[in-house]
N, C-alpha and C positions, 0 to 999 in steps of 0.2 A: 503761291503755288503749294498746295498740300501743306498749308501751315498747321493743320491739325493732325498730321501724320503720327505724332507722338501718342495720340489717343488710341492707336492700334497696338500699343506695347503689351497689352494683356490678351491680345488675340492669339490663338494657337490654331495650327492647321486642323487639329482634331475638332474644333468648333464647327467645321464644315459638315461633320457627320452627326452632330448632336441633334436631338429632337428639339423643336422650337421651345418647348417648355423647360428644357434643360440648359438653355443658354443663360449666361450671367446677365440678367436683365439690366443691371446697372451699367453695363458696357455697351449694350446694343445700340443705344442712341448715339454714342460716340462713334461707333464703327460706321453707322449710317452716315453721319456727318462727313467722315473721311471719304467714304465711297462716293458721296455726292460731289465732293470737291474733285475727286479723281475723274469722275464722269464729265464734269464741267471742263476740266483741263483737257481731256481728250476731245471734247466737242470743239473747244477753241482751237486746238491744233488742227483738227479737220477743216475748220473754216479758214484757217490761215494757210492751208495747203501743205502743212507739214506731214500730216498722215494721209 
């Protein structure tokens, strides 16, 4: 469950407002991995009737 959440340690709320070209590209792939894990966890919770 969100085993990769530590990869978000360099994400800042301000990144939401950066233009795509200004994002730290070295981090974007890690953030995507964590987001996909979170979406998978939500989907499993929905299937299990928890959400």
